[in-house]
mmCIF file of the N, C-alpha and C atoms, coordinates in Angstrom:
data_MODEL
# 
_entry.id   MODEL 
# 
loop_
_atom_site.group_PDB 
_atom_site.id 
_atom_site.type_symbol 
_atom_site.label_atom_id 
_atom_site.label_alt_id 
_atom_site.label_comp_id 
_atom_site.label_asym_id 
_atom_site.label_entity_id 
_atom_site.label_seq_id 
_atom_site.pdbx_PDB_ins_code 
_atom_site.Cartn_x 
_atom_site.Cartn_y 
_atom_site.Cartn_z 
_atom_site.occupancy 
_atom_site.B_iso_or_equiv 
_atom_site.pdbx_formal_charge 
_atom_site.auth_seq_id 
_atom_site.auth_comp_id 
_atom_site.auth_asym_id 
_atom_site.auth_atom_id 
_atom_site.pdbx_PDB_model_num 
ATOM 1   N N  . UNK A 1 1  ? -20.868 -6.461  191.725 1.00 0.00 ? 1  UNK A N  1 
ATOM 2   C CA . UNK A 1 1  ? -22.393 -6.762  191.098 1.00 0.00 ? 1  UNK A CA 1 
ATOM 3   C C  . UNK A 1 1  ? -22.786 -7.822  191.107 1.00 0.00 ? 1  UNK A C  1 
ATOM 4   N N  . UNK A 1 2  ? -23.509 -8.969  191.406 1.00 0.00 ? 2  UNK A N  1 
ATOM 5   C CA . UNK A 1 2  ? -24.328 -10.069 191.246 1.00 0.00 ? 2  UNK A CA 1 
ATOM 6   C C  . UNK A 1 2  ? -24.407 -10.654 189.735 1.00 0.00 ? 2  UNK A C  1 
ATOM 7   N N  . UNK A 1 3  ? -24.235 -9.579  188.503 1.00 0.00 ? 3  UNK A N  1 
ATOM 8   C CA . UNK A 1 3  ? -24.441 -10.304 187.907 1.00 0.00 ? 3  UNK A CA 1 
ATOM 9   C C  . UNK A 1 3  ? -23.440 -10.602 187.194 1.00 0.00 ? 3  UNK A C  1 
ATOM 10  N N  . UNK A 1 4  ? -22.271 -10.180 187.477 1.00 0.00 ? 4  UNK A N  1 
ATOM 11  C CA . UNK A 1 4  ? -20.699 -10.928 187.044 1.00 0.00 ? 4  UNK A CA 1 
ATOM 12  C C  . UNK A 1 4  ? -20.269 -11.843 187.400 1.00 0.00 ? 4  UNK A C  1 
ATOM 13  N N  . UNK A 1 5  ? -20.711 -12.356 188.303 1.00 0.00 ? 5  UNK A N  1 
ATOM 14  C CA . UNK A 1 5  ? -20.940 -13.727 189.378 1.00 0.00 ? 5  UNK A CA 1 
ATOM 15  C C  . UNK A 1 5  ? -21.341 -15.049 187.791 1.00 0.00 ? 5  UNK A C  1 
ATOM 16  N N  . UNK A 1 6  ? -20.446 -15.696 187.020 1.00 0.00 ? 6  UNK A N  1 
ATOM 17  C CA . UNK A 1 6  ? -20.965 -16.703 186.875 1.00 0.00 ? 6  UNK A CA 1 
ATOM 18  C C  . UNK A 1 6  ? -21.588 -17.771 187.044 1.00 0.00 ? 6  UNK A C  1 
ATOM 19  N N  . UNK A 1 7  ? -21.231 -17.997 188.380 1.00 0.00 ? 7  UNK A N  1 
ATOM 20  C CA . UNK A 1 7  ? -21.355 -19.489 189.325 1.00 0.00 ? 7  UNK A CA 1 
ATOM 21  C C  . UNK A 1 7  ? -22.854 -20.018 188.664 1.00 0.00 ? 7  UNK A C  1 
ATOM 22  N N  . UNK A 1 8  ? -23.506 -18.840 189.642 1.00 0.00 ? 8  UNK A N  1 
ATOM 23  C CA . UNK A 1 8  ? -25.006 -19.691 189.272 1.00 0.00 ? 8  UNK A CA 1 
ATOM 24  C C  . UNK A 1 8  ? -25.688 -19.852 188.128 1.00 0.00 ? 8  UNK A C  1 
ATOM 25  N N  . UNK A 1 9  ? -25.545 -18.295 187.182 1.00 0.00 ? 9  UNK A N  1 
ATOM 26  C CA . UNK A 1 9  ? -26.211 -18.044 185.538 1.00 0.00 ? 9  UNK A CA 1 
ATOM 27  C C  . UNK A 1 9  ? -25.676 -19.448 184.783 1.00 0.00 ? 9  UNK A C  1 
ATOM 28  N N  . UNK A 1 10 ? -24.479 -19.617 185.096 1.00 0.00 ? 10 UNK A N  1 
ATOM 29  C CA . UNK A 1 10 ? -23.729 -20.656 184.644 1.00 0.00 ? 10 UNK A CA 1 
ATOM 30  C C  . UNK A 1 10 ? -24.752 -22.227 184.459 1.00 0.00 ? 10 UNK A C  1 
ATOM 31  N N  . UNK A 1 11 ? -24.510 -22.555 185.347 1.00 0.00 ? 11 UNK A N  1 
ATOM 32  C CA . UNK A 1 11 ? -25.559 -23.767 185.873 1.00 0.00 ? 11 UNK A CA 1 
ATOM 33  C C  . UNK A 1 11 ? -26.736 -23.730 185.533 1.00 0.00 ? 11 UNK A C  1 
ATOM 34  N N  . UNK A 1 12 ? -27.718 -22.270 185.472 1.00 0.00 ? 12 UNK A N  1 
ATOM 35  C CA . UNK A 1 12 ? -28.872 -22.619 184.843 1.00 0.00 ? 12 UNK A CA 1 
ATOM 36  C C  . UNK A 1 12 ? -28.780 -22.505 183.192 1.00 0.00 ? 12 UNK A C  1 
ATOM 37  N N  . UNK A 1 13 ? -27.637 -22.114 182.856 1.00 0.00 ? 13 UNK A N  1 
ATOM 38  C CA . UNK A 1 13 ? -27.574 -21.775 181.193 1.00 0.00 ? 13 UNK A CA 1 
ATOM 39  C C  . UNK A 1 13 ? -27.413 -23.626 181.474 1.00 0.00 ? 13 UNK A C  1 
ATOM 40  N N  . UNK A 1 14 ? -26.057 -24.553 181.578 1.00 0.00 ? 14 UNK A N  1 
ATOM 41  C CA . UNK A 1 14 ? -25.984 -25.456 181.211 1.00 0.00 ? 14 UNK A CA 1 
ATOM 42  C C  . UNK A 1 14 ? -26.693 -26.700 181.466 1.00 0.00 ? 14 UNK A C  1 
ATOM 43  N N  . UNK A 1 15 ? -28.398 -26.340 182.977 1.00 0.00 ? 15 UNK A N  1 
ATOM 44  C CA . UNK A 1 15 ? -29.342 -27.058 182.654 1.00 0.00 ? 15 UNK A CA 1 
ATOM 45  C C  . UNK A 1 15 ? -29.869 -27.029 181.978 1.00 0.00 ? 15 UNK A C  1 
ATOM 46  N N  . UNK A 1 16 ? -30.573 -25.889 181.764 1.00 0.00 ? 16 UNK A N  1 
ATOM 47  C CA . UNK A 1 16 ? -31.316 -25.559 180.409 1.00 0.00 ? 16 UNK A CA 1 
ATOM 48  C C  . UNK A 1 16 ? -31.423 -26.124 178.846 1.00 0.00 ? 16 UNK A C  1 
ATOM 49  N N  . UNK A 1 17 ? -30.222 -26.007 178.240 1.00 0.00 ? 17 UNK A N  1 
ATOM 50  C CA . UNK A 1 17 ? -29.376 -26.632 177.298 1.00 0.00 ? 17 UNK A CA 1 
ATOM 51  C C  . UNK A 1 17 ? -29.828 -27.967 177.258 1.00 0.00 ? 17 UNK A C  1 
ATOM 52  N N  . UNK A 1 18 ? -29.090 -28.790 178.300 1.00 0.00 ? 18 UNK A N  1 
ATOM 53  C CA . UNK A 1 18 ? -29.559 -30.092 178.831 1.00 0.00 ? 18 UNK A CA 1 
ATOM 54  C C  . UNK A 1 18 ? -31.269 -30.524 178.435 1.00 0.00 ? 18 UNK A C  1 
ATOM 55  N N  . UNK A 1 19 ? -31.764 -29.762 179.001 1.00 0.00 ? 19 UNK A N  1 
ATOM 56  C CA . UNK A 1 19 ? -33.132 -29.819 179.077 1.00 0.00 ? 19 UNK A CA 1 
ATOM 57  C C  . UNK A 1 19 ? -33.415 -30.192 177.340 1.00 0.00 ? 19 UNK A C  1 
ATOM 58  N N  . UNK A 1 20 ? -32.888 -29.010 176.368 1.00 0.00 ? 20 UNK A N  1 
ATOM 59  C CA . UNK A 1 20 ? -33.406 -28.360 175.369 1.00 0.00 ? 20 UNK A CA 1 
ATOM 60  C C  . UNK A 1 20 ? -32.772 -29.947 174.446 1.00 0.00 ? 20 UNK A C  1 
ATOM 61  N N  . UNK A 1 21 ? -32.016 -30.318 174.636 1.00 0.00 ? 21 UNK A N  1 
ATOM 62  C CA . UNK A 1 21 ? -30.758 -31.353 173.986 1.00 0.00 ? 21 UNK A CA 1 
ATOM 63  C C  . UNK A 1 21 ? -31.612 -32.155 174.341 1.00 0.00 ? 21 UNK A C  1 
ATOM 64  N N  . UNK A 1 22 ? -32.221 -32.835 175.700 1.00 0.00 ? 22 UNK A N  1 
ATOM 65  C CA . UNK A 1 22 ? -32.344 -34.733 175.421 1.00 0.00 ? 22 UNK A CA 1 
ATOM 66  C C  . UNK A 1 22 ? -33.246 -34.793 175.872 1.00 0.00 ? 22 UNK A C  1 
ATOM 67  N N  . UNK A 1 23 ? -34.656 -33.610 176.804 1.00 0.00 ? 23 UNK A N  1 
ATOM 68  C CA . UNK A 1 23 ? -35.605 -33.803 177.061 1.00 0.00 ? 23 UNK A CA 1 
ATOM 69  C C  . UNK A 1 23 ? -36.596 -33.809 175.829 1.00 0.00 ? 23 UNK A C  1 
ATOM 70  N N  . UNK A 1 24 ? -36.475 -32.399 175.588 1.00 0.00 ? 24 UNK A N  1 
ATOM 71  C CA . UNK A 1 24 ? -37.450 -32.267 175.030 1.00 0.00 ? 24 UNK A CA 1 
ATOM 72  C C  . UNK A 1 24 ? -37.873 -32.771 172.765 1.00 0.00 ? 24 UNK A C  1 
ATOM 73  N N  . UNK A 1 25 ? -36.198 -33.168 172.620 1.00 0.00 ? 25 UNK A N  1 
ATOM 74  C CA . UNK A 1 25 ? -36.413 -33.888 171.182 1.00 0.00 ? 25 UNK A CA 1 
ATOM 75  C C  . UNK A 1 25 ? -37.419 -35.311 171.802 1.00 0.00 ? 25 UNK A C  1 
ATOM 76  N N  . UNK A 1 26 ? -37.040 -35.856 172.769 1.00 0.00 ? 26 UNK A N  1 
ATOM 77  C CA . UNK A 1 26 ? -37.878 -37.046 172.766 1.00 0.00 ? 26 UNK A CA 1 
ATOM 78  C C  . UNK A 1 26 ? -39.408 -36.691 173.587 1.00 0.00 ? 26 UNK A C  1 
ATOM 79  N N  . UNK A 1 27 ? -39.641 -36.068 174.121 1.00 0.00 ? 27 UNK A N  1 
ATOM 80  C CA . UNK A 1 27 ? -41.127 -35.599 174.241 1.00 0.00 ? 27 UNK A CA 1 
ATOM 81  C C  . UNK A 1 27 ? -41.938 -35.331 172.622 1.00 0.00 ? 27 UNK A C  1 
ATOM 82  N N  . UNK A 1 28 ? -40.724 -34.379 171.559 1.00 0.00 ? 28 UNK A N  1 
ATOM 83  C CA . UNK A 1 28 ? -41.491 -34.065 170.048 1.00 0.00 ? 28 UNK A CA 1 
ATOM 84  C C  . UNK A 1 28 ? -41.429 -35.073 169.692 1.00 0.00 ? 28 UNK A C  1 
ATOM 85  N N  . UNK A 1 29 ? -40.646 -35.778 169.319 1.00 0.00 ? 29 UNK A N  1 
ATOM 86  C CA . UNK A 1 29 ? -40.441 -37.007 168.467 1.00 0.00 ? 29 UNK A CA 1 
ATOM 87  C C  . UNK A 1 29 ? -41.619 -38.616 168.309 1.00 0.00 ? 29 UNK A C  1 
ATOM 88  N N  . UNK A 1 30 ? -42.185 -37.946 170.056 1.00 0.00 ? 30 UNK A N  1 
ATOM 89  C CA . UNK A 1 30 ? -43.307 -38.875 170.565 1.00 0.00 ? 30 UNK A CA 1 
ATOM 90  C C  . UNK A 1 30 ? -44.501 -38.997 169.656 1.00 0.00 ? 30 UNK A C  1 
ATOM 91  N N  . UNK A 1 31 ? -44.531 -37.509 169.325 1.00 0.00 ? 31 UNK A N  1 
ATOM 92  C CA . UNK A 1 31 ? -45.640 -36.916 168.775 1.00 0.00 ? 31 UNK A CA 1 
ATOM 93  C C  . UNK A 1 31 ? -45.743 -37.248 167.588 1.00 0.00 ? 31 UNK A C  1 
ATOM 94  N N  . UNK A 1 32 ? -44.190 -37.349 167.084 1.00 0.00 ? 32 UNK A N  1 
ATOM 95  C CA . UNK A 1 32 ? -43.938 -36.424 165.429 1.00 0.00 ? 32 UNK A CA 1 
ATOM 96  C C  . UNK A 1 32 ? -44.262 -38.220 164.853 1.00 0.00 ? 32 UNK A C  1 
ATOM 97  N N  . UNK A 1 33 ? -43.561 -39.620 165.376 1.00 0.00 ? 33 UNK A N  1 
ATOM 98  C CA . UNK A 1 33 ? -43.411 -40.630 164.701 1.00 0.00 ? 33 UNK A CA 1 
ATOM 99  C C  . UNK A 1 33 ? -44.405 -41.549 165.023 1.00 0.00 ? 33 UNK A C  1 
ATOM 100 N N  . UNK A 1 34 ? -45.853 -41.652 165.490 1.00 0.00 ? 34 UNK A N  1 
ATOM 101 C CA . UNK A 1 34 ? -46.817 -42.290 166.123 1.00 0.00 ? 34 UNK A CA 1 
ATOM 102 C C  . UNK A 1 34 ? -47.427 -43.096 165.340 1.00 0.00 ? 34 UNK A C  1 
ATOM 103 N N  . UNK A 1 35 ? -47.174 -42.757 164.011 1.00 0.00 ? 35 UNK A N  1 
ATOM 104 C CA . UNK A 1 35 ? -48.009 -43.490 162.355 1.00 0.00 ? 35 UNK A CA 1 
ATOM 105 C C  . UNK A 1 35 ? -46.997 -44.568 162.402 1.00 0.00 ? 35 UNK A C  1 
ATOM 106 N N  . UNK A 1 36 ? -46.896 -45.703 161.734 1.00 0.00 ? 36 UNK A N  1 
ATOM 107 C CA . UNK A 1 36 ? -46.165 -46.493 161.696 1.00 0.00 ? 36 UNK A CA 1 
ATOM 108 C C  . UNK A 1 36 ? -46.631 -46.678 160.166 1.00 0.00 ? 36 UNK A C  1 
ATOM 109 N N  . UNK A 1 37 ? -45.919 -46.592 159.394 1.00 0.00 ? 37 UNK A N  1 
ATOM 110 C CA . UNK A 1 37 ? -45.809 -46.588 157.636 1.00 0.00 ? 37 UNK A CA 1 
ATOM 111 C C  . UNK A 1 37 ? -46.339 -48.029 157.021 1.00 0.00 ? 37 UNK A C  1 
ATOM 112 N N  . UNK A 1 38 ? -47.091 -48.202 155.924 1.00 0.00 ? 38 UNK A N  1 
ATOM 113 C CA . UNK A 1 38 ? -47.948 -49.412 155.726 1.00 0.00 ? 38 UNK A CA 1 
ATOM 114 C C  . UNK A 1 38 ? -46.707 -50.366 154.788 1.00 0.00 ? 38 UNK A C  1 
ATOM 115 N N  . UNK A 1 39 ? -46.662 -51.537 155.209 1.00 0.00 ? 39 UNK A N  1 
ATOM 116 C CA . UNK A 1 39 ? -46.068 -52.690 154.255 1.00 0.00 ? 39 UNK A CA 1 
ATOM 117 C C  . UNK A 1 39 ? -45.769 -52.645 152.603 1.00 0.00 ? 39 UNK A C  1 
ATOM 118 N N  . UNK A 1 40 ? -44.703 -52.759 151.846 1.00 0.00 ? 40 UNK A N  1 
ATOM 119 C CA . UNK A 1 40 ? -44.648 -52.789 150.399 1.00 0.00 ? 40 UNK A CA 1 
ATOM 120 C C  . UNK A 1 40 ? -45.595 -53.725 150.091 1.00 0.00 ? 40 UNK A C  1 
ATOM 121 N N  . UNK A 1 41 ? -45.647 -54.771 151.212 1.00 0.00 ? 41 UNK A N  1 
ATOM 122 C CA . UNK A 1 41 ? -46.208 -56.151 150.634 1.00 0.00 ? 41 UNK A CA 1 
ATOM 123 C C  . UNK A 1 41 ? -47.579 -55.623 150.491 1.00 0.00 ? 41 UNK A C  1 
ATOM 124 N N  . UNK A 1 42 ? -48.753 -54.705 150.911 1.00 0.00 ? 42 UNK A N  1 
ATOM 125 C CA . UNK A 1 42 ? -50.279 -54.353 151.321 1.00 0.00 ? 42 UNK A CA 1 
ATOM 126 C C  . UNK A 1 42 ? -50.417 -54.427 150.120 1.00 0.00 ? 42 UNK A C  1 
ATOM 127 N N  . UNK A 1 43 ? -51.528 -54.685 149.357 1.00 0.00 ? 43 UNK A N  1 
ATOM 128 C CA . UNK A 1 43 ? -52.181 -54.872 148.432 1.00 0.00 ? 43 UNK A CA 1 
ATOM 129 C C  . UNK A 1 43 ? -52.863 -53.411 148.352 1.00 0.00 ? 43 UNK A C  1 
ATOM 130 N N  . UNK A 1 44 ? -52.166 -52.731 146.539 1.00 0.00 ? 44 UNK A N  1 
ATOM 131 C CA . UNK A 1 44 ? -53.100 -51.382 146.567 1.00 0.00 ? 44 UNK A CA 1 
ATOM 132 C C  . UNK A 1 44 ? -54.495 -51.658 146.214 1.00 0.00 ? 44 UNK A C  1 
ATOM 133 N N  . UNK A 1 45 ? -55.903 -51.030 146.611 1.00 0.00 ? 45 UNK A N  1 
ATOM 134 C CA . UNK A 1 45 ? -57.015 -50.988 146.176 1.00 0.00 ? 45 UNK A CA 1 
ATOM 135 C C  . UNK A 1 45 ? -57.154 -50.631 144.263 1.00 0.00 ? 45 UNK A C  1 
ATOM 136 N N  . UNK A 1 46 ? -57.320 -51.616 144.215 1.00 0.00 ? 46 UNK A N  1 
ATOM 137 C CA . UNK A 1 46 ? -57.621 -51.343 142.482 1.00 0.00 ? 46 UNK A CA 1 
ATOM 138 C C  . UNK A 1 46 ? -58.160 -49.811 142.188 1.00 0.00 ? 46 UNK A C  1 
ATOM 139 N N  . UNK A 1 47 ? -58.438 -49.022 141.483 1.00 0.00 ? 47 UNK A N  1 
ATOM 140 C CA . UNK A 1 47 ? -58.675 -47.231 141.454 1.00 0.00 ? 47 UNK A CA 1 
ATOM 141 C C  . UNK A 1 47 ? -60.439 -48.193 140.458 1.00 0.00 ? 47 UNK A C  1 
ATOM 142 N N  . UNK A 1 48 ? -61.436 -47.228 140.661 1.00 0.00 ? 48 UNK A N  1 
ATOM 143 C CA . UNK A 1 48 ? -62.706 -47.506 140.346 1.00 0.00 ? 48 UNK A CA 1 
ATOM 144 C C  . UNK A 1 48 ? -62.548 -46.454 139.214 1.00 0.00 ? 48 UNK A C  1 
ATOM 145 N N  . UNK A 1 49 ? -63.096 -46.576 137.713 1.00 0.00 ? 49 UNK A N  1 
ATOM 146 C CA . UNK A 1 49 ? -63.321 -45.840 136.856 1.00 0.00 ? 49 UNK A CA 1 
ATOM 147 C C  . UNK A 1 49 ? -64.403 -44.806 136.858 1.00 0.00 ? 49 UNK A C  1 
ATOM 148 N N  . UNK A 1 50 ? -63.460 -43.705 136.463 1.00 0.00 ? 50 UNK A N  1 
ATOM 149 C CA . UNK A 1 50 ? -65.233 -42.326 136.540 1.00 0.00 ? 50 UNK A CA 1 
ATOM 150 C C  . UNK A 1 50 ? -66.401 -42.801 136.062 1.00 0.00 ? 50 UNK A C  1 
ATOM 151 N N  . UNK A 1 51 ? -67.177 -42.979 136.409 1.00 0.00 ? 51 UNK A N  1 
ATOM 152 C CA . UNK A 1 51 ? -68.380 -42.979 135.594 1.00 0.00 ? 51 UNK A CA 1 
ATOM 153 C C  . UNK A 1 51 ? -68.986 -41.140 134.984 1.00 0.00 ? 51 UNK A C  1 
ATOM 154 N N  . UNK A 1 52 ? -69.352 -40.669 134.078 1.00 0.00 ? 52 UNK A N  1 
ATOM 155 C CA . UNK A 1 52 ? -69.006 -39.480 133.645 1.00 0.00 ? 52 UNK A CA 1 
ATOM 156 C C  . UNK A 1 52 ? -70.609 -40.089 133.003 1.00 0.00 ? 52 UNK A C  1 
ATOM 157 N N  . UNK A 1 53 ? -71.629 -39.320 133.378 1.00 0.00 ? 53 UNK A N  1 
ATOM 158 C CA . UNK A 1 53 ? -72.835 -38.861 132.862 1.00 0.00 ? 53 UNK A CA 1 
ATOM 159 C C  . UNK A 1 53 ? -73.015 -38.478 131.440 1.00 0.00 ? 53 UNK A C  1 
ATOM 160 N N  . UNK A 1 54 ? -72.554 -37.862 131.158 1.00 0.00 ? 54 UNK A N  1 
ATOM 161 C CA . UNK A 1 54 ? -72.231 -37.461 129.599 1.00 0.00 ? 54 UNK A CA 1 
ATOM 162 C C  . UNK A 1 54 ? -72.017 -38.409 128.458 1.00 0.00 ? 54 UNK A C  1 
ATOM 163 N N  . UNK A 1 55 ? -71.205 -39.738 128.468 1.00 0.00 ? 55 UNK A N  1 
ATOM 164 C CA . UNK A 1 55 ? -70.815 -40.227 127.720 1.00 0.00 ? 55 UNK A CA 1 
ATOM 165 C C  . UNK A 1 55 ? -71.275 -41.689 127.444 1.00 0.00 ? 55 UNK A C  1 
# 
């Protein structure tokens, strides 16, 4: 029975896991971390006081 021969299926299995463990995380992280954080030395804008019309 050809299903019991592990030779071609094991290589397919290994190459697919290599793809999932090496290539795919690089592609995912390139989309997730494209926003650079603002430095701590950046000035924070002062909040404007609310203008309540009934007071």
